[in-house]
Each structure stands twice: as C-alpha cells, then as structure tokens.
Biotite code that builds the C-alpha atoms (Angstrom):
import biotite.structure as struc

atoms = struc.array([
    struc.Atom([14.877, -19.911, -15.566], chain_id="A", res_id=1, res_name="MET", atom_name="CA", element="C"),
    struc.Atom([15.340, -16.725, -17.755], chain_id="A", res_id=2, res_name="GLY", atom_name="CA", element="C"),
    struc.Atom([15.113, -13.133, -16.761], chain_id="A", res_id=3, res_name="THR", atom_name="CA", element="C"),
    struc.Atom([11.514, -13.126, -18.365], chain_id="A", res_id=4, res_name="MET", atom_name="CA", element="C"),
    struc.Atom([9.858, -16.016, -16.492], chain_id="A", res_id=5, res_name="SER", atom_name="CA", element="C"),
    struc.Atom([7.632, -13.904, -14.607], chain_id="A", res_id=6, res_name="ALA", atom_name="CA", element="C"),
    struc.Atom([6.313, -12.233, -17.716], chain_id="A", res_id=7, res_name="LEU", atom_name="CA", element="C"),
    struc.Atom([6.130, -15.699, -19.496], chain_id="A", res_id=8, res_name="GLU", atom_name="CA", element="C"),
    struc.Atom([4.180, -16.791, -16.665], chain_id="A", res_id=9, res_name="ASP", atom_name="CA", element="C"),
    struc.Atom([1.447, -14.371, -16.751], chain_id="A", res_id=10, res_name="LEU", atom_name="CA", element="C"),
    struc.Atom([1.123, -14.073, -20.398], chain_id="A", res_id=11, res_name="LEU", atom_name="CA", element="C"),
    struc.Atom([1.034, -18.335, -20.361], chain_id="A", res_id=12, res_name="ASP", atom_name="CA", element="C"),
    struc.Atom([-1.819, -17.730, -17.540], chain_id="A", res_id=13, res_name="ASN", atom_name="CA", element="C"),
    struc.Atom([-3.721, -14.904, -19.814], chain_id="A", res_id=14, res_name="LEU", atom_name="CA", element="C"),
    struc.Atom([-3.529, -17.202, -22.664], chain_id="A", res_id=15, res_name="ASP", atom_name="CA", element="C"),
    struc.Atom([-4.768, -20.347, -21.140], chain_id="A", res_id=16, res_name="SER", atom_name="CA", element="C"),
    struc.Atom([-7.561, -18.894, -19.433], chain_id="A", res_id=17, res_name="THR", atom_name="CA", element="C"),
    struc.Atom([-8.725, -16.984, -22.381], chain_id="A", res_id=18, res_name="ARG", atom_name="CA", element="C"),
    struc.Atom([-8.508, -20.156, -24.503], chain_id="A", res_id=19, res_name="GLU", atom_name="CA", element="C"),
    struc.Atom([-10.855, -21.704, -21.962], chain_id="A", res_id=20, res_name="ARG", atom_name="CA", element="C"),
    struc.Atom([-13.370, -18.870, -22.195], chain_id="A", res_id=21, res_name="THR", atom_name="CA", element="C"),
    struc.Atom([-13.542, -18.744, -25.885], chain_id="A", res_id=22, res_name="LEU", atom_name="CA", element="C"),
    struc.Atom([-13.551, -22.564, -26.138], chain_id="A", res_id=23, res_name="MET", atom_name="CA", element="C"),
    struc.Atom([-16.786, -22.641, -23.811], chain_id="A", res_id=24, res_name="ALA", atom_name="CA", element="C"),
    struc.Atom([-18.394, -20.223, -26.473], chain_id="A", res_id=25, res_name="LEU", atom_name="CA", element="C"),
    struc.Atom([-17.241, -21.512, -29.467], chain_id="A", res_id=26, res_name="GLU", atom_name="CA", element="C"),
    struc.Atom([-20.532, -23.563, -29.913], chain_id="A", res_id=27, res_name="THR", atom_name="CA", element="C"),
    struc.Atom([-23.067, -20.792, -28.873], chain_id="A", res_id=28, res_name="LEU", atom_name="CA", element="C"),
    struc.Atom([-25.303, -19.057, -31.493], chain_id="A", res_id=29, res_name="PRO", atom_name="CA", element="C"),
    struc.Atom([-25.790, -15.385, -31.528], chain_id="A", res_id=30, res_name="ASP", atom_name="CA", element="C"),
    struc.Atom([-28.834, -15.684, -29.417], chain_id="A", res_id=31, res_name="GLU", atom_name="CA", element="C"),
    struc.Atom([-27.213, -17.601, -26.498], chain_id="A", res_id=32, res_name="ALA", atom_name="CA", element="C"),
    struc.Atom([-24.925, -15.032, -26.242], chain_id="A", res_id=33, res_name="LEU", atom_name="CA", element="C"),
    struc.Atom([-27.293, -12.081, -25.829], chain_id="A", res_id=34, res_name="VAL", atom_name="CA", element="C"),
    struc.Atom([-29.639, -13.848, -23.695], chain_id="A", res_id=35, res_name="ALA", atom_name="CA", element="C"),
    struc.Atom([-29.217, -13.406, -19.560], chain_id="A", res_id=36, res_name="PRO", atom_name="CA", element="C"),
    struc.Atom([-28.575, -15.928, -17.206], chain_id="A", res_id=37, res_name="GLY", atom_name="CA", element="C"),
    struc.Atom([-24.843, -16.801, -17.342], chain_id="A", res_id=38, res_name="VAL", atom_name="CA", element="C"),
    struc.Atom([-24.325, -15.011, -14.076], chain_id="A", res_id=39, res_name="ILE", atom_name="CA", element="C"),
    struc.Atom([-27.338, -13.764, -12.397], chain_id="A", res_id=40, res_name="GLY", atom_name="CA", element="C"),
    struc.Atom([-28.945, -11.421, -15.508], chain_id="A", res_id=41, res_name="ARG", atom_name="CA", element="C"),
    struc.Atom([-25.485, -11.232, -17.323], chain_id="A", res_id=42, res_name="TRP", atom_name="CA", element="C"),
    struc.Atom([-25.542, -12.350, -20.931], chain_id="A", res_id=43, res_name="SER", atom_name="CA", element="C"),
    struc.Atom([-22.656, -13.705, -22.604], chain_id="A", res_id=44, res_name="VAL", atom_name="CA", element="C"),
    struc.Atom([-21.962, -10.317, -24.045], chain_id="A", res_id=45, res_name="ALA", atom_name="CA", element="C"),
    struc.Atom([-22.342, -8.485, -20.937], chain_id="A", res_id=46, res_name="ASP", atom_name="CA", element="C"),
    struc.Atom([-19.297, -10.812, -19.562], chain_id="A", res_id=47, res_name="LEU", atom_name="CA", element="C"),
    struc.Atom([-17.062, -10.103, -22.533], chain_id="A", res_id=48, res_name="LEU", atom_name="CA", element="C"),
    struc.Atom([-17.799, -6.460, -22.228], chain_id="A", res_id=49, res_name="SER", atom_name="CA", element="C"),
    struc.Atom([-16.739, -6.448, -18.417], chain_id="A", res_id=50, res_name="ILE", atom_name="CA", element="C"),
    struc.Atom([-13.619, -8.516, -19.313], chain_id="A", res_id=51, res_name="LEU", atom_name="CA", element="C"),
    struc.Atom([-12.562, -6.184, -21.824], chain_id="A", res_id=52, res_name="THR", atom_name="CA", element="C"),
    struc.Atom([-12.888, -3.500, -19.325], chain_id="A", res_id=53, res_name="ALA", atom_name="CA", element="C"),
    struc.Atom([-10.794, -5.008, -17.027], chain_id="A", res_id=54, res_name="TRP", atom_name="CA", element="C"),
    struc.Atom([-7.904, -5.478, -19.736], chain_id="A", res_id=55, res_name="ASP", atom_name="CA", element="C"),
    struc.Atom([-8.540, -1.765, -20.541], chain_id="A", res_id=56, res_name="ALA", atom_name="CA", element="C"),
    struc.Atom([-8.464, -0.839, -17.104], chain_id="A", res_id=57, res_name="GLU", atom_name="CA", element="C"),
    struc.Atom([-4.998, -2.539, -16.920], chain_id="A", res_id=58, res_name="VAL", atom_name="CA", element="C"),
    struc.Atom([-3.392, -0.553, -19.737], chain_id="A", res_id=59, res_name="VAL", atom_name="CA", element="C"),
    struc.Atom([-4.778, 2.629, -18.336], chain_id="A", res_id=60, res_name="THR", atom_name="CA", element="C"),
    struc.Atom([-3.232, 1.799, -15.030], chain_id="A", res_id=61, res_name="GLY", atom_name="CA", element="C"),
    struc.Atom([0.136, 0.721, -16.736], chain_id="A", res_id=62, res_name="LEU", atom_name="CA", element="C"),
    struc.Atom([-0.152, 4.392, -18.507], chain_id="A", res_id=63, res_name="LEU", atom_name="CA", element="C"),
    struc.Atom([-0.914, 5.935, -15.147], chain_id="A", res_id=64, res_name="ARG", atom_name="CA", element="C"),
    struc.Atom([2.439, 4.067, -13.405], chain_id="A", res_id=65, res_name="LEU", atom_name="CA", element="C"),
    struc.Atom([4.521, 5.101, -16.475], chain_id="A", res_id=66, res_name="GLN", atom_name="CA", element="C"),
    struc.Atom([3.630, 8.636, -15.704], chain_id="A", res_id=67, res_name="GLN", atom_name="CA", element="C"),
    struc.Atom([4.544, 8.374, -12.267], chain_id="A", res_id=68, res_name="GLY", atom_name="CA", element="C"),
    struc.Atom([0.802, 8.481, -10.980], chain_id="A", res_id=69, res_name="LYS", atom_name="CA", element="C"),
    struc.Atom([-0.921, 5.953, -8.891], chain_id="A", res_id=70, res_name="ALA", atom_name="CA", element="C"),
    struc.Atom([-3.609, 3.863, -10.852], chain_id="A", res_id=71, res_name="PRO", atom_name="CA", element="C"),
    struc.Atom([-6.174, 4.533, -8.756], chain_id="A", res_id=72, res_name="GLU", atom_name="CA", element="C"),
    struc.Atom([-9.432, 3.413, -10.670], chain_id="A", res_id=73, res_name="LYS", atom_name="CA", element="C"),
    struc.Atom([-7.520, 0.015, -10.911], chain_id="A", res_id=74, res_name="LEU", atom_name="CA", element="C"),
    struc.Atom([-6.521, -0.254, -7.432], chain_id="A", res_id=75, res_name="LEU", atom_name="CA", element="C"),
    struc.Atom([-10.413, 0.754, -6.621], chain_id="A", res_id=76, res_name="ALA", atom_name="CA", element="C"),
    struc.Atom([-11.616, -1.820, -9.072], chain_id="A", res_id=77, res_name="ALA", atom_name="CA", element="C"),
    struc.Atom([-9.614, -4.912, -7.466], chain_id="A", res_id=78, res_name="VAL", atom_name="CA", element="C"),
    struc.Atom([-10.654, -3.924, -4.265], chain_id="A", res_id=79, res_name="ALA", atom_name="CA", element="C"),
    struc.Atom([-14.303, -4.085, -4.953], chain_id="A", res_id=80, res_name="ASN", atom_name="CA", element="C"),
    struc.Atom([-14.670, -5.912, -8.258], chain_id="A", res_id=81, res_name="PRO", atom_name="CA", element="C"),
    struc.Atom([-18.349, -6.439, -8.231], chain_id="A", res_id=82, res_name="ASP", atom_name="CA", element="C"),
    struc.Atom([-19.102, -2.764, -7.930], chain_id="A", res_id=83, res_name="LEU", atom_name="CA", element="C"),
    struc.Atom([-16.965, -2.152, -10.823], chain_id="A", res_id=84, res_name="TYR", atom_name="CA", element="C"),
    struc.Atom([-18.297, -4.997, -12.751], chain_id="A", res_id=85, res_name="ASN", atom_name="CA", element="C"),
    struc.Atom([-21.888, -3.667, -12.406], chain_id="A", res_id=86, res_name="ALA", atom_name="CA", element="C"),
    struc.Atom([-20.898, -0.507, -13.785], chain_id="A", res_id=87, res_name="GLY", atom_name="CA", element="C"),
    struc.Atom([-19.457, -1.817, -16.821], chain_id="A", res_id=88, res_name="ARG", atom_name="CA", element="C"),
    struc.Atom([-22.245, -3.901, -17.101], chain_id="A", res_id=89, res_name="CYS", atom_name="CA", element="C"),
    struc.Atom([-24.468, -1.078, -17.163], chain_id="A", res_id=90, res_name="GLN", atom_name="CA", element="C"),
    struc.Atom([-22.038, 0.708, -19.959], chain_id="A", res_id=91, res_name="ASP", atom_name="CA", element="C"),
    struc.Atom([-22.313, -2.283, -22.060], chain_id="A", res_id=92, res_name="ALA", atom_name="CA", element="C"),
    struc.Atom([-26.103, -2.227, -22.699], chain_id="A", res_id=93, res_name="GLN", atom_name="CA", element="C"),
    struc.Atom([-27.131, -2.114, -26.428], chain_id="A", res_id=94, res_name="GLY", atom_name="CA", element="C"),
    struc.Atom([-23.700, -2.299, -27.732], chain_id="A", res_id=95, res_name="ARG", atom_name="CA", element="C"),
    struc.Atom([-23.514, -4.744, -31.149], chain_id="A", res_id=96, res_name="ASP", atom_name="CA", element="C"),
    struc.Atom([-22.079, -8.261, -30.673], chain_id="A", res_id=97, res_name="LEU", atom_name="CA", element="C"),
    struc.Atom([-19.539, -7.836, -33.384], chain_id="A", res_id=98, res_name="GLU", atom_name="CA", element="C"),
    struc.Atom([-18.120, -4.973, -31.862], chain_id="A", res_id=99, res_name="VAL", atom_name="CA", element="C"),
    struc.Atom([-18.080, -6.624, -28.444], chain_id="A", res_id=100, res_name="ILE", atom_name="CA", element="C"),
    struc.Atom([-15.983, -9.301, -29.653], chain_id="A", res_id=101, res_name="PHE", atom_name="CA", element="C"),
    struc.Atom([-13.640, -7.038, -31.373], chain_id="A", res_id=102, res_name="GLU", atom_name="CA", element="C"),
    struc.Atom([-13.177, -5.041, -28.495], chain_id="A", res_id=103, res_name="ASP", atom_name="CA", element="C"),
    struc.Atom([-12.883, -8.274, -26.803], chain_id="A", res_id=104, res_name="PHE", atom_name="CA", element="C"),
    struc.Atom([-9.939, -9.294, -28.688], chain_id="A", res_id=105, res_name="GLN", atom_name="CA", element="C"),
    struc.Atom([-8.347, -5.848, -29.481], chain_id="A", res_id=106, res_name="GLY", atom_name="CA", element="C"),
    struc.Atom([-8.314, -5.182, -25.691], chain_id="A", res_id=107, res_name="ALA", atom_name="CA", element="C"),
    struc.Atom([-6.241, -8.155, -24.797], chain_id="A", res_id=108, res_name="ARG", atom_name="CA", element="C"),
    struc.Atom([-3.652, -7.700, -27.933], chain_id="A", res_id=109, res_name="LEU", atom_name="CA", element="C"),
    struc.Atom([-3.027, -4.043, -26.586], chain_id="A", res_id=110, res_name="HIS", atom_name="CA", element="C"),
    struc.Atom([-2.741, -5.473, -23.049], chain_id="A", res_id=111, res_name="LEU", atom_name="CA", element="C"),
    struc.Atom([-0.210, -7.953, -24.013], chain_id="A", res_id=112, res_name="GLU", atom_name="CA", element="C"),
    struc.Atom([1.804, -5.311, -25.685], chain_id="A", res_id=113, res_name="GLU", atom_name="CA", element="C"),
    struc.Atom([2.109, -3.007, -22.976], chain_id="A", res_id=114, res_name="TRP", atom_name="CA", element="C"),
    struc.Atom([3.039, -6.042, -20.832], chain_id="A", res_id=115, res_name="LEU", atom_name="CA", element="C"),
    struc.Atom([5.863, -7.077, -23.180], chain_id="A", res_id=116, res_name="SER", atom_name="CA", element="C"),
    struc.Atom([7.738, -3.868, -22.252], chain_id="A", res_id=117, res_name="GLU", atom_name="CA", element="C"),
    struc.Atom([7.674, -4.655, -18.343], chain_id="A", res_id=118, res_name="LEU", atom_name="CA", element="C"),
    struc.Atom([10.983, -5.697, -16.887], chain_id="A", res_id=119, res_name="SER", atom_name="CA", element="C"),
    struc.Atom([10.939, -8.741, -14.519], chain_id="A", res_id=120, res_name="GLU", atom_name="CA", element="C"),
    struc.Atom([11.708, -6.171, -11.524], chain_id="A", res_id=121, res_name="LYS", atom_name="CA", element="C"),
    struc.Atom([8.546, -4.150, -12.809], chain_id="A", res_id=122, res_name="ALA", atom_name="CA", element="C"),
    struc.Atom([6.329, -6.987, -12.382], chain_id="A", res_id=123, res_name="LEU", atom_name="CA", element="C"),
    struc.Atom([7.716, -8.817, -9.158], chain_id="A", res_id=124, res_name="THR", atom_name="CA", element="C"),
    struc.Atom([9.135, -6.110, -6.866], chain_id="A", res_id=125, res_name="ASP", atom_name="CA", element="C"),
    struc.Atom([6.683, -4.855, -4.465], chain_id="A", res_id=126, res_name="PRO", atom_name="CA", element="C"),
    struc.Atom([8.761, -1.857, -3.860], chain_id="A", res_id=127, res_name="ARG", atom_name="CA", element="C"),
    struc.Atom([9.215, -0.847, -7.781], chain_id="A", res_id=128, res_name="HIS", atom_name="CA", element="C"),
    struc.Atom([6.115, 1.387, -7.801], chain_id="A", res_id=129, res_name="TYR", atom_name="CA", element="C"),
    struc.Atom([5.018, 3.437, -4.775], chain_id="A", res_id=130, res_name="LYS", atom_name="CA", element="C"),
    struc.Atom([1.735, 4.108, -6.155], chain_id="A", res_id=131, res_name="GLY", atom_name="CA", element="C"),
    struc.Atom([0.771, 0.324, -5.743], chain_id="A", res_id=132, res_name="LEU", atom_name="CA", element="C"),
    struc.Atom([0.829, 0.753, -1.565], chain_id="A", res_id=133, res_name="GLY", atom_name="CA", element="C"),
    struc.Atom([3.062, -2.377, -1.634], chain_id="A", res_id=134, res_name="GLY", atom_name="CA", element="C"),
    struc.Atom([1.449, -5.016, -3.688], chain_id="A", res_id=135, res_name="MET", atom_name="CA", element="C"),
    struc.Atom([3.666, -6.090, -6.816], chain_id="A", res_id=136, res_name="ALA", atom_name="CA", element="C"),
    struc.Atom([2.504, -5.118, -10.337], chain_id="A", res_id=137, res_name="LEU", atom_name="CA", element="C"),
    struc.Atom([2.342, -8.617, -11.491], chain_id="A", res_id=138, res_name="GLY", atom_name="CA", element="C"),
    struc.Atom([0.056, -9.899, -8.776], chain_id="A", res_id=139, res_name="LYS", atom_name="CA", element="C"),
    struc.Atom([-2.468, -6.815, -9.161], chain_id="A", res_id=140, res_name="LEU", atom_name="CA", element="C"),
    struc.Atom([-2.397, -7.459, -13.314], chain_id="A", res_id=141, res_name="ILE", atom_name="CA", element="C"),
    struc.Atom([-3.136, -11.521, -12.470], chain_id="A", res_id=142, res_name="ALA", atom_name="CA", element="C"),
    struc.Atom([-5.996, -10.210, -9.998], chain_id="A", res_id=143, res_name="ARG", atom_name="CA", element="C"),
    struc.Atom([-7.394, -7.905, -12.563], chain_id="A", res_id=144, res_name="ALA", atom_name="CA", element="C"),
    struc.Atom([-7.160, -10.446, -15.826], chain_id="A", res_id=145, res_name="THR", atom_name="CA", element="C"),
    struc.Atom([-6.813, -14.047, -15.519], chain_id="A", res_id=146, res_name="TYR", atom_name="CA", element="C"),
    struc.Atom([-7.546, -14.900, -11.948], chain_id="A", res_id=147, res_name="GLU", atom_name="CA", element="C"),
    struc.Atom([-10.862, -12.619, -12.454], chain_id="A", res_id=148, res_name="HIS", atom_name="CA", element="C"),
    struc.Atom([-11.887, -14.404, -15.722], chain_id="A", res_id=149, res_name="GLU", atom_name="CA", element="C"),
    struc.Atom([-11.507, -17.807, -14.044], chain_id="A", res_id=150, res_name="ALA", atom_name="CA", element="C"),
    struc.Atom([-13.977, -16.985, -11.683], chain_id="A", res_id=151, res_name="ARG", atom_name="CA", element="C"),
    struc.Atom([-16.635, -17.207, -14.239], chain_id="A", res_id=152, res_name="TYR", atom_name="CA", element="C"),
    struc.Atom([-15.458, -20.027, -16.301], chain_id="A", res_id=153, res_name="LEU", atom_name="CA", element="C"),
    struc.Atom([-17.422, -22.636, -14.327], chain_id="A", res_id=154, res_name="PRO", atom_name="CA", element="C"),
    struc.Atom([-20.712, -20.377, -14.995], chain_id="A", res_id=155, res_name="PHE", atom_name="CA", element="C"),
    struc.Atom([-19.922, -20.018, -18.721], chain_id="A", res_id=156, res_name="LEU", atom_name="CA", element="C"),
    struc.Atom([-19.396, -23.759, -19.083], chain_id="A", res_id=157, res_name="MET", atom_name="CA", element="C"),
    struc.Atom([-22.255, -24.837, -17.124], chain_id="A", res_id=158, res_name="THR", atom_name="CA", element="C"),
    struc.Atom([-24.578, -22.132, -19.447], chain_id="A", res_id=159, res_name="TYR", atom_name="CA", element="C"),
    struc.Atom([-23.005, -23.436, -22.814], chain_id="A", res_id=160, res_name="ALA", atom_name="CA", element="C"),
    struc.Atom([-23.450, -27.082, -21.730], chain_id="A", res_id=161, res_name="ASP", atom_name="CA", element="C"),
    struc.Atom([-27.369, -26.367, -20.416], chain_id="A", res_id=162, res_name="THR", atom_name="CA", element="C"),
    struc.Atom([-27.849, -24.352, -23.723], chain_id="A", res_id=163, res_name="TRP", atom_name="CA", element="C"),
    struc.Atom([-26.469, -27.082, -26.172], chain_id="A", res_id=164, res_name="GLU", atom_name="CA", element="C"),
    struc.Atom([-28.699, -29.995, -24.345], chain_id="A", res_id=165, res_name="ALA", atom_name="CA", element="C"),
    struc.Atom([-31.655, -27.594, -24.324], chain_id="A", res_id=166, res_name="GLU", atom_name="CA", element="C"),
    struc.Atom([-31.277, -27.084, -28.221], chain_id="A", res_id=167, res_name="GLU", atom_name="CA", element="C"),
    struc.Atom([-30.482, -30.644, -28.477], chain_id="A", res_id=168, res_name="GLU", atom_name="CA", element="C"),
    struc.Atom([-33.700, -31.819, -26.862], chain_id="A", res_id=169, res_name="TYR", atom_name="CA", element="C"),
    struc.Atom([-35.605, -28.878, -28.238], chain_id="A", res_id=170, res_name="ASP", atom_name="CA", element="C"),
    struc.Atom([-38.021, -30.699, -30.619], chain_id="A", res_id=171, res_name="GLU", atom_name="CA", element="C"),
    struc.Atom([-41.624, -29.689, -31.561], chain_id="A", res_id=172, res_name="PRO", atom_name="CA", element="C"),
    struc.Atom([-44.676, -31.860, -30.578], chain_id="A", res_id=173, res_name="ASP", atom_name="CA", element="C"),
    struc.Atom([-42.624, -34.015, -28.311], chain_id="A", res_id=174, res_name="VAL", atom_name="CA", element="C"),
    struc.Atom([-44.261, -34.282, -24.678], chain_id="A", res_id=175, res_name="ILE", atom_name="CA", element="C"),
    struc.Atom([-41.743, -32.912, -22.075], chain_id="A", res_id=176, res_name="THR", atom_name="CA", element="C"),
    struc.Atom([-40.974, -34.369, -18.338], chain_id="A", res_id=177, res_name="LEU", atom_name="CA", element="C"),
    struc.Atom([-42.735, -31.200, -17.029], chain_id="A", res_id=178, res_name="ALA", atom_name="CA", element="C"),
    struc.Atom([-45.834, -32.154, -19.193], chain_id="A", res_id=179, res_name="ASP", atom_name="CA", element="C"),
    struc.Atom([-45.975, -35.731, -17.711], chain_id="A", res_id=180, res_name="ILE", atom_name="CA", element="C"),
    struc.Atom([-45.508, -34.391, -14.192], chain_id="A", res_id=181, res_name="GLY", atom_name="CA", element="C"),
    struc.Atom([-48.674, -31.840, -15.117], chain_id="A", res_id=182, res_name="LEU", atom_name="CA", element="C"),
    struc.Atom([-50.559, -35.007, -16.340], chain_id="A", res_id=183, res_name="ILE", atom_name="CA", element="C"),
    struc.Atom([-49.901, -37.034, -13.162], chain_id="A", res_id=184, res_name="ASP", atom_name="CA", element="C"),
    struc.Atom([-50.887, -34.194, -10.933], chain_id="A", res_id=185, res_name="THR", atom_name="CA", element="C"),
    struc.Atom([-54.153, -33.531, -12.816], chain_id="A", res_id=186, res_name="ILE", atom_name="CA", element="C"),
    struc.Atom([-54.818, -37.349, -12.651], chain_id="A", res_id=187, res_name="TYR", atom_name="CA", element="C"),
    struc.Atom([-53.761, -37.326, -8.769], chain_id="A", res_id=188, res_name="ALA", atom_name="CA", element="C"),
    struc.Atom([-56.211, -34.431, -8.063], chain_id="A", res_id=189, res_name="ASN", atom_name="CA", element="C"),
    struc.Atom([-58.953, -36.219, -9.508], chain_id="A", res_id=190, res_name="GLY", atom_name="CA", element="C"),
    struc.Atom([-59.520, -33.705, -11.989], chain_id="A", res_id=191, res_name="LEU", atom_name="CA", element="C"),
    struc.Atom([-59.562, -35.586, -15.169], chain_id="A", res_id=192, res_name="LEU", atom_name="CA", element="C"),
    struc.Atom([-60.611, -39.313, -15.029], chain_id="A", res_id=193, res_name="SER", atom_name="CA", element="C"),
    struc.Atom([-57.786, -41.656, -16.004], chain_id="A", res_id=194, res_name="SER", atom_name="CA", element="C"),
    struc.Atom([-59.904, -43.725, -18.586], chain_id="A", res_id=195, res_name="ASN", atom_name="CA", element="C"),
    struc.Atom([-58.642, -40.631, -20.439], chain_id="A", res_id=196, res_name="GLY", atom_name="CA", element="C"),
    struc.Atom([-62.218, -39.706, -21.918], chain_id="A", res_id=197, res_name="ASP", atom_name="CA", element="C"),
    struc.Atom([-61.598, -36.113, -20.700], chain_id="A", res_id=198, res_name="GLY", atom_name="CA", element="C"),
    struc.Atom([-64.880, -36.067, -19.171], chain_id="A", res_id=199, res_name="GLN", atom_name="CA", element="C"),
    struc.Atom([-65.273, -34.034, -15.760], chain_id="A", res_id=200, res_name="GLU", atom_name="CA", element="C"),
    struc.Atom([-68.219, -33.910, -13.253], chain_id="A", res_id=201, res_name="ASP", atom_name="CA", element="C"),
    struc.Atom([-69.682, -30.685, -11.400], chain_id="A", res_id=202, res_name="ASP", atom_name="CA", element="C"),
    struc.Atom([-67.993, -31.642, -8.258], chain_id="A", res_id=203, res_name="HIS", atom_name="CA", element="C"),
    struc.Atom([-64.171, -31.609, -10.063], chain_id="A", res_id=204, res_name="ASP", atom_name="CA", element="C"),
    struc.Atom([-65.155, -28.383, -11.713], chain_id="A", res_id=205, res_name="ASP", atom_name="CA", element="C"),
    struc.Atom([-65.828, -26.961, -8.015], chain_id="A", res_id=206, res_name="ASP", atom_name="CA", element="C"),
    struc.Atom([-62.345, -28.450, -6.940], chain_id="A", res_id=207, res_name="GLU", atom_name="CA", element="C"),
    struc.Atom([-60.402, -26.634, -9.711], chain_id="A", res_id=208, res_name="PHE", atom_name="CA", element="C"),
    struc.Atom([-62.086, -23.372, -9.160], chain_id="A", res_id=209, res_name="ASP", atom_name="CA", element="C"),
    struc.Atom([-61.118, -23.776, -5.410], chain_id="A", res_id=210, res_name="ASP", atom_name="CA", element="C"),
    struc.Atom([-57.377, -24.501, -6.382], chain_id="A", res_id=211, res_name="ALA", atom_name="CA", element="C"),
])
C-alpha cells in the first residue's frame, strides 16, 4: 500500500458514489428534475443543491483547519445533518437548473483539489487537528460527502425508475387500472346497471347523494 492510500480510498469512494448518482439521473428530463417527491418534498434539483452545499462546507472547513481554527459549521452540520439540509434546501429555491448542475460539478472539483493537498497523517490521525475533537479528518469528510450522498441513492433510483415507468405507460386514451377499479366500485354499489346502458333510477340517485 502506498502512502496515499487513505486519500486514494477517499477519492475512489467519492467518485463511485457520485457516478451512481449521475447514472440514476441520466435518463430524467428537466421536468422530472424539478418535480417534488424524491424524498418528502425535495426535488432532484433540491437534492443536488444540498449535496453541493456539503462539498462546499467541507472546503470551508479545510480552509479553517489550515488557518488553525475549528470548522464549527461543518462539525455542526455532521452532528445534525437534517437541520443543515433543511436550511440548504431553503437556500436553493428558485435557482436555475443549469446553474445547479454547474455548481454540483464545480464544488466537487474544488473539493478534490483541496483533498489532493492533504497528507496521510492529516487524513488518518485523530490527533492531527485539535479542532476536530478527536475525530480523524478522513472520517469527517466521508460522513459529510459520500456516506451522506449514499443515503439518498435508493430514493433517487426508485424515483428515476418510477418516473420512467410512468412515462412508458403514460399514453392518451388508455384506460388505467385505477379507472377499472372505479368502474367496478360503481357497479358493485349499484350506481350503474351492469348491462352498460348507463340508466339509473331514482333510488340509485338517492344512494349516490348519500355517499
């Protein structure tokens, strides 16, 4: 194993997780990227903005460590990621999709440039940076980047698969299973005669009104 094995491992994990994210996105049209519902009310665009913010937060944290300061915001974000995500999602509203993608790629390149400057000791020794409170820098970066991103991959892949399936079957004038179920319910309740003539008597009208 070379002396840069910790860095290589970190970069490999960053790249492989990001590749899986991009593969899940590659078939989605713009309308799918801005529609809510990937995780709660988040859209894909929201998620990408949040992941971008984490990369940028790590870079800011590395800058602070270089200056001999503790990366308070990064440590707080890792301690309470849901709170951090909610704030970054709010910040992201109304941004252009093209800008979101540019920032998503740009922040990762910037992060990798910073990481390439780190020594094995800086990444692996939990006592190297006093401001990290006994956590190794490599572990902190992993939690803030690829481990965090990996949490969302199952949701992202499910969303992409569901969107593709709906697009595939979304043809005009085709009766859906939901429609068939509705018709069965109407017949079962006696609201329409099953001979298909659509005639209803007064009793059926009363029953429909009561329902």
